C-alpha positions in Angstrom: -7.2 3.5 -32.8 -9.3 4.3 -29.8 -7.0 4.9 -26.8 -7.5 2.7 -23.8 -5.6 1.2 -20.8 -5.5 -2.4 -19.5 -8.3 -3.5 -17.2 -7.6 -3.1 -13.5 -5.3 -0.1 -14.1 -6.0 3.6 -13.8 -4.7 7.0 -14.9 -4.3 9.7 -12.3 -4.7 13.4 -12.9 -2.7 16.2 -11.1 -5.1 16.5 -8.1 -5.3 12.7 -7.7 -1.5 12.4 -7.8 -1.1 15.2 -5.2 -3.5 13.4 -2.9 -1.8 10.1 -3.4 1.6 11.7 -2.6 0.0 13.1 0.6 -0.8 9.5 1.6 2.6 8.4 0.7 4.3 11.2 2.7 2.3 10.5 5.9 3.2 6.8 5.7 6.8 7.5 4.7 7.3 10.0 7.6 6.0 7.4 10.1 8.2 4.7 8.7 11.3 7.0 9.1 10.2 8.0 12.6 10.1 4.3 13.6 13.6 3.7 12.3 12.9 1.9 8.9 15.2 2.4 6.0 14.1 2.6 2.3 14.9 0.0 -0.4 13.6 -0.6 -3.9 13.5 -3.8 -5.9 12.8 -4.4 -9.6 9.3 -4.6 -11.0 10.3 -8.0 -12.5 11.5 -11.0 -10.5 12.4 -14.5 -11.6 9.4 -16.7 -11.6 11.3 -19.2 -9.5 11.5 -16.4 -6.8 7.8 -15.7 -6.9 6.1 -19.1 -7.4 5.2 -21.3 -4.4 5.2 -18.5 -1.9 1.6 -17.3 -2.1 -0.4 -20.5 -2.2 -2.0 -22.2 -5.1 -4.4 -19.3 -5.8 -1.7 -16.7 -5.5 0.4 -18.5 -8.1 -2.5 -18.3 -10.5 -2.6 -14.5 -10.1 1.0 -13.9 -11.0 1.6 -11.9 -14.2 4.1 -13.9 -16.3 6.4 -12.2 -18.8 7.1 -14.0 -22.1 10.8 -14.6 -22.9 12.4 -12.1 -25.2 12.5 -12.7 -28.9 11.0 -15.8 -30.5 9.7 -17.3 -27.2 8.1 -20.2 -29.0 11.4 -21.4 -30.4 12.3 -23.2 -27.2 8.7 -24.1 -26.2 7.9 -27.6 -25.0 6.4 -28.8 -28.2 4.3 -31.6 -26.7 2.9 -29.2 -24.1 2.1 -26.8 -26.9 0.4 -29.5 -28.9 -1.6 -30.6 -25.8 -2.5 -26.9 -25.1 -1.2 -27.5 -21.5 -0.6 -24.0 -20.1 1.0 -25.2 -16.9 3.5 -27.5 -18.6 4.5 -25.0 -21.3 5.0 -22.1 -19.0 8.6 -22.9 -17.8 9.8 -23.1 -21.4 8.3 -19.7 -22.5 8.5 -17.6 -19.4 11.2 -17.1 -16.8 10.1 -13.8 -15.3 7.0 -12.3 -13.7 5.8 -9.0 -12.2 6.1 -8.9 -8.4 3.0 -10.0 -6.6 3.9 -8.3 -3.3 6.9 -6.6 -1.8 7.6 -9.2 1.0 9.0 -12.0 -1.1 11.3 -9.7 -3.2 12.4 -8.3 0.2 13.4 -11.7 1.4 15.3 -12.3 -1.8 17.0 -8.9 -1.3 18.1 -9.8 2.2 19.7 -13.0 1.2 21.6 -11.4 -1.7 22.7 -8.5 0.5 23.1 -10.2 3.9 26.8 -9.3 4.2 26.0 -5.5 3.9 23.1 -5.4 6.3 23.0 -5.1 10.1 20.4 -7.3 11.8 17.7 -6.8 12.9 17.2 -4.9 9.6 14.2 -2.6 9.4 13.2 -1.6 5.8 10.3 0.2 4.2 9.3 0.1 0.5 6.7 2.0 -1.4 6.3 0.6 -4.9 3.6 -0.9 -7.2 2.7 -4.6 -7.4 0.6 -6.5 -9.9 -2.0 -9.2 -9.6 -4.1 -10.8 -12.3 -7.2 -10.5 -10.2 -10.7 -9.8 -11.3 -11.1 -6.0 -11.1 -13.9 -4.7 -8.9 -14.4 -2.0 -6.3 -11.2 -1.6 -4.3 -9.4 -4.3 -6.2 -7.0 -3.4 -9.0 -4.5 -5.3 -11.1 -1.8 -2.6 -10.6 -1.6 -1.0 -7.2 0.8 0.5 -4.7 1.9 -1.2 -1.4 3.7 0.6 1.4 5.5 -2.0 3.4 7.5 -2.0 6.7 9.4 -5.1 7.8 11.8 -6.1 10.5 13.9 -9.2 9.8 16.5 -10.9 11.9 14.7 -11.0 15.3 12.1 -13.1 17.0 11.1 -10.3 19.4 7.4 -9.8 19.8 8.1 -6.2 20.6 8.0 -5.7 16.8 4.4 -7.0 16.5 3.4 -4.5 19.1 5.4 -1.8 17.3 3.7 -2.5 14.0 0.2 -2.3 15.6 1.2 1.1 17.0 2.5 2.1 13.6 -0.8 1.2 11.9 -2.7 3.1 14.6 -0.6 6.2 14.2 -0.7 6.4 10.4 -4.4 5.9 10.2 -5.0 8.5 13.0 -2.9 11.0 11.0 -4.8 10.3 7.9 -8.1 10.7 9.8 -9.4 7.2 9.0 -11.0 5.4 11.9 -10.1 1.7 11.7 -10.2 -1.6 13.5 -6.8 -3.4 13.7 -7.6 -7.1 13.6 -4.9 -9.5 15.0 -4.6 -13.3 15.1 -1.9 -15.9 15.3 -1.4 -18.7 12.8 -0.2 -20.9 15.6 -3.6 -20.6 17.2 -5.2 -21.8 14.0 -2.6 -24.6 13.6 -3.4 -25.8 17.2 -7.1 -25.7 16.4 -6.6 -27.7 13.2 -4.7 -30.3 15.3 -7.4 -30.3 17.9 -10.0 -31.0 15.2 -8.0 -33.7 13.6 -7.2 -31.9 10.4 -3.6 -30.8 11.1 -2.5 -32.2 7.8 -4.8 -29.9 6.0 -3.8 -26.7 7.8 -2.9 -24.6 4.7 -6.1 -25.6 2.9 -8.1 -24.7 6.0 -6.6 -21.2 6.2 -7.2 -20.5 2.6 -10.9 -21.4 3.1 -11.3 -19.5 6.4 -9.7 -16.4 4.7 -12.8 -16.2 2.6 -15.3 -16.2 5.4 -16.2 -12.5 5.2 -17.0 -13.0 1.5 -18.7 -16.3 1.2 -20.0 -16.9 4.8 -19.5 -20.0 6.9 -21.6 -22.2 4.7 -19.4 -21.2 1.8 -16.3 -21.9 3.9 -17.7 -25.4 4.8 -18.2 -26.2 1.1 -14.8 -24.8 0.1 -13.1 -26.9 2.8 -14.9 -30.1 1.8 -14.0 -29.4 -1.9 -10.4 -29.2 -0.8 -10.7 -32.8 0.5 -10.7 -31.9 4.2 -12.5 -34.5 6.3 -16.1 -33.3 6.9 -16.1 -34.1 10.6 -13.1 -31.9 11.2 -14.6 -29.2 9.0 -17.7 -29.1 11.2 -15.7 -28.9 14.4 -13.5 -26.0 13.1 -16.5 -24.0 12.0 -18.2 -24.7 15.3 -15.3 -23.0 17.1 -14.7 -20.2 14.7 -18.2 -19.2 13.8 -18.7 -17.8 17.3 -15.1 -17.6 18.5 -14.2 -17.2 22.2 -10.5 -17.4 23.1 -11.2 -18.2 26.7 -13.2 -21.2 25.8 -10.5 -22.3 23.3 -7.6 -21.9 25.7 -7.9 -25.4 27.3 -8.3 -26.9 23.9 -5.3 -25.1 22.4 -3.2 -25.6 25.5 -3.1 -29.3 24.8 -1.3 -28.8 21.5 2.3 -27.3 21.5 1.7 -25.1 18.5 -1.6 -23.7 19.9 0.0 -23.2 23.3 2.8 -21.2 21.8 0.3 -19.1 19.9 -1.5 -18.3 23.2 1.8 -17.2 24.8 2.7 -15.0 21.9 -0.7 -13.2 21.9 -0.5 -12.7 25.6 3.0 -11.2 25.2 1.9 -8.8 22.5 -1.0 -7.7 24.8 1.5 -7.1 27.6 3.5 -4.7 25.4 0.4 -2.8 24.4 -1.2 -2.8 27.8 -0.1 0.7 28.9 0.1 2.2 25.4 -2.6 4.7 24.4 -4.0 3.9 21.0 -6.4 6.0 18.9 -8.0 2.9 17.3 -9.1 -0.4 18.7 -7.0 -3.5 18.1 -9.0 -6.8 18.5 -8.2 -10.5 18.5 -10.0 -12.0 15.6 -9.7 -15.8 15.5 -11.3 -16.0 12.1 -8.5 -14.0 10.5 -6.3 -16.4 8.5 -4.3 -14.4 5.8 -4.2 -17.2 3.3 -0.5 -16.7 2.2 1.7 -19.7 2.8 4.6 -17.9 4.3 2.9 -16.5 7.5 3.7 -18.5 10.6 2.9 -16.3 13.7 1.0 -13.1 14.4 -1.1 -11.8 11.5 -2.7 -8.4 11.0 -5.5 -6.9 9.0 -7.0 -3.4 9.0 -10.5 -2.5 8.1 -11.8 1.1 7.7 -14.9 2.1 9.7 -17.9 3.7 8.0 -17.2 2.5 4.4 -17.7 -0.7 2.5 -14.2 -1.7 1.5 -11.9 -4.7 1.8 -8.8 -4.6 4.0 -6.7 -1.5 3.7 -3.7 -3.1 5.4 -2.3 -6.5 6.4 0.7 -8.5 7.3 2.3 -10.9 9.7 5.2 -12.9 11.0 7.2 -15.2 8.8 9.6 -17.6 10.5 11.9 -18.6 7.6 10.9 -16.9 4.3 14.6 -16.4 3.5 15.2 -20.1 3.9 13.9 -20.9 0.4 16.7 -18.6 -0.9 19.4 -20.3 1.2 19.5 -18.2 4.4 18.0 -20.3 7.3 16.5 -19.1 10.6 16.0 -15.5 9.6 12.6 -14.6 11.2 10.8 -11.5 10.2 7.5 -9.6 10.6 6.0 -6.9 8.5 2.9 -4.9 7.5 1.6 -3.4 4.3 -0.6 -0.3 3.7 -2.9 -0.6 0.6 -2.4 2.9 -0.7 -5.0 2.6 -3.5 -7.8 1.4 -1.2 -6.7 4.1 1.4 -7.2 6.7 -1.3 -10.6 5.3 -2.2 -11.6 5.4 1.5 -10.4 8.9 2.0 -12.2 10.1 -1.1 -15.4 8.4 -0.1 -15.3 9.9 3.4 -14.0 13.3 2.1 -10.9 13.2 4.4 -8.3 14.9 2.2 -7.3 18.3 3.6 -7.2 21.2 1.2 -3.5 21.4 1.6 -3.1 17.9 0.0 -3.4 19.5 -3.4 -0.5 21.7 -4.3 -1.7 24.4 -6.7 0.1 27.2 -8.4 0.4 30.2 -6.1 0.7 33.0 -8.6 0.3 33.5 -12.3 2.0 36.5 -14.1 0.1 38.1 -17.0 1.7 40.7 -19.4 0.2 43.2 -21.9 2.9 43.2 -24.6 6.3 41.6 -25.5 8.4 44.0 -23.4 6.1 43.4 -20.4 6.4 39.7 -21.0 10.3 39.8 -20.9 10.1 41.9 -17.7 7.6 39.3 -16.3 10.1 36.5 -16.9 12.6 38.2 -14.6 9.9 38.6 -11.9 8.9 34.9 -12.4 12.4 33.7 -11.6 12.7 35.9 -8.5 9.5 34.4 -7.2 10.7 30.8 -7.9 14.1 31.5 -6.3 12.1 32.5 -3.2 10.4 29.1 -3.1 7.1 30.3 -4.6 5.2 28.2 -7.1 4.8 30.6 -9.9 4.2 30.7 -13.7 4.1 33.2 -16.6 1.4 33.0 -19.2 3.4 32.0 -22.4 2.3 34.9 -24.6 1.0 38.5 -24.1 -2.4 37.8 -25.6 -5.7 39.4 -24.6 -5.9 39.9 -20.8 -9.3 38.2 -20.8 -7.9 35.0 -22.1 -5.0 35.1 -19.5 -7.5 35.7 -16.7 -9.7 32.8 -17.9 -6.7 30.5 -17.7 -5.9 31.7 -14.2 -9.5 31.0 -13.1 -9.4 27.5 -14.7 -6.3 26.7 -12.7 -7.8 28.1 -9.5 -4.7 30.4 -9.0 -5.2 32.6 -5.9 -3.1 35.5 -7.1 -2.4 37.1 -10.5 0.3 39.7 -11.1 -0.5 42.0 -14.0 2.4 43.7 -15.7 2.2 46.7 -18.0 4.2 49.7 -18.8 3.3 51.4 -15.5 4.4 48.4 -13.5 7.7 48.2 -15.3 8.4 51.8 -14.7 7.4 52.0 -11.0 8.4 48.5 -9.9 5.0 48.2 -8.2 3.2 45.2 -9.6 -0.6 45.0 -9.9 -1.5 42.1 -7.6 -5.0 40.7 -7.9 -6.5 38.5 -5.3 -8.6 36.1 -7.4 -10.7 34.9 -4.4 -11.6 38.3 -2.9 -11.6 40.2 -6.2 -9.5 43.2 -4.9 -6.3 44.5 -6.4 -3.4 46.5 -5.0 0.0 47.7 -6.2 3.0 46.0 -4.4 6.7 45.6 -5.1 8.3 42.2 -5.7 9.5 41.8 -2.1 6.0 42.5 -0.8 4.7 39.8 -3.1 7.3 37.4 -1.8 6.6 38.2 1.8 2.8 37.8 1.3 3.1 34.4 -0.5 5.8 33.0 1.9 4.1 34.3 5.0 7.2 36.3 6.0 
């Protein structure tokens, strides 16, 4: 059998894993600094938890898990005979892989509400799965790094999350643009254009503008049965957006007016804060997920062709579907896999991101090898990444292995080294060699 992996997934070698862990550590450190606490949720969720939260297209991208055992024994026979996938699904599958980390978080909050103090700030770094068509920057299995605050309406948190985005991407060395909008502005615009009843369909279409252009958006909206006159008015306002021109229009509609107030308040919080990257109001930003109700965010990297590397927003009552009403939250997500691709493309990883072996011990014979094992453990006890070649084979073979690993120092142990306690320490980069005792080796490698 020829080995393979499912489409849209990837293997990662040691250097890649080190670099990914570097990204995770920068993000995790920032989360902790901002007061967020870690949680984890299962890879699987009940389909009833996941469906209906991401919009029609999102539901289509859920990975469904067949029921255990003979899953066809309880299948809807008529649906099976009719080959109707949608009708048969509830009888053969009750679980799915999580699509994002936000909906599972809302479920977690409801189930653990008596053990949490609100507002509750959580972070979560785990993989998610989407049955999307694989392409550059788009995978079927990928990591998200989320930070959410739930249990407060304060717009301070919107400003805090913008600042968190700015800080993390500055520390990673990625220049970005942080795009911000408010779904209430879009809802007010939909009302002003006479298509308020088609708001969700409108946002799903607008969300594709950067991929299909405004002509494509127009066609998509009409295909969704949105009245053509309203479609043309919305596109007229959004194709060349100017908030100041829209203010009088939005102010006539309560939802749009509230959106204006919220955006102005976020701006006030950030007015005197020094940011490394620009944050901009982008009225075309829609974020086509059903649960967003207020401010929404998206981050794009400068200097590289890539989709968004972060996104999020305010959700007024996501916990309501699980029985806990009026629990407003806001959160953001970092797309770790796309961030990795951006950093690799722009050569932004520092050399220190890859943790390599510091020293390899090589021995001439069996007695030298046993002595070397004692040296090895002294080095490890001192916090040094060290290894011993497993057998006292020809020195040329051991040195070749050291070169292949890129080990900076090699300790060569023979009878003279055992007798004197002075180890032959070879600098593999400079090519020079000196005799040094074990404490001297420890001091050199630990910088003491």
